[in-house]
N, C-alpha and C positions, 0 to 999 in steps of 0.2 A: 405658395406661402409656407414659411417655415415657422413652427412654433418653438419658441425659446423660453426657457425658464431656469429655475435653480431647484435642486433637490438636496435635502440634508445629507451630509456625508459623515456618519458617525464613526467612533473609534473602531467598530467592528467591520467597517468597509475597507476593502483593500483593492488596489489596482494590481499589485504583484510586482511593482517596480520600485526604484529608489525613492520615488515621491512618498511612498508609505513611511519611510524612515524620517523624512522631513516632517510629515504630519505627527508622527509619534513624538519626535523631539519637541515640537511646538506645543503639543498637548501636555507634555510634562512641565513645560515652562508656564503655560496658561491653561489650567484645567477648565476654564469657562470658554475656551476657544470655540467659536462657531465656524464650521466648515460646510460650505455648500458647493455642489458641483453643477456646472452648466449642463442643462438638459436640452437636448435638441430632438427634433422630430425624425430626422432621417439618419440612418446609420452612417452614411457617408460624411455627415457634418462633424466637425471637430468638437468633441466634448471633453477634451483634455485640459479643461479650464476650471480652476477652483477659486472660491472667494473665502478669505479668512477674516474674521471679525471678532471683536470683543464687545462692541457697543451697538451694533446695527446702524450706527450713524456714519460709519467709515469702514471700508474694507480694503484689504490688499488682495492682489490677484496673483496666482501662480499658474502658468501654463507649462505643459510638458509635451514631450513627444508621446506617441502611442505607448501604452503599457507603463506610463508614469516614468519614462526615461528622460535623461537630459538631452539637450540643454533645457534649463528652466528659465522661463521669462518671468521676472518678478516686476510687478507694477503697483504703484500707489498713486494718489493724487499728486504727489510731489516728485516722484522718481520712477525710473525704469531701468532695469539691467538684465543681462542674460549671464548665466553661469552654468558650468557643468559640475561644479563642486558643491556637494551636499552641505558641507560645513559653512561655506560662504552663503548658501541659500538660507540655512537656518539662522545664521547670525544676522543677515540682512532683514529677514522677516521678523525676527525677534526685536530688532531695533525699531522697525516701522510700527510694529504692534505696541511697543512700549511708548512710542511717540503718541499713538492713538490714546492710550490710557492717560498720559500726561495732559494732552489737549482736553480730554473729557473732564479731568479733575479741575483744570483751570476754568472751564466753562460752567462749573457748578455755582 
């Protein structure tokens, strides 16, 4: 049996790869951004998965290669894409997170 969960991934946490620059750019755009990282029991399991959220009711996911390297797989409830380009990753996640905020505002 494998235990899977999520752990908080704060601004001081770093993988050492390009994904760190994606998180830094998104945190500048969204200071309240919540980032959690997949936590797995076995070292051989893939933990290069992060969840990004502003409301806890919705999150987007970004997966990377080991060390936070591309390609990046981006996923939401409505879309999925893969990119090697940091700018494309930030722009896409920015758009998806803004859609989340807009949907939350409409639901008020």
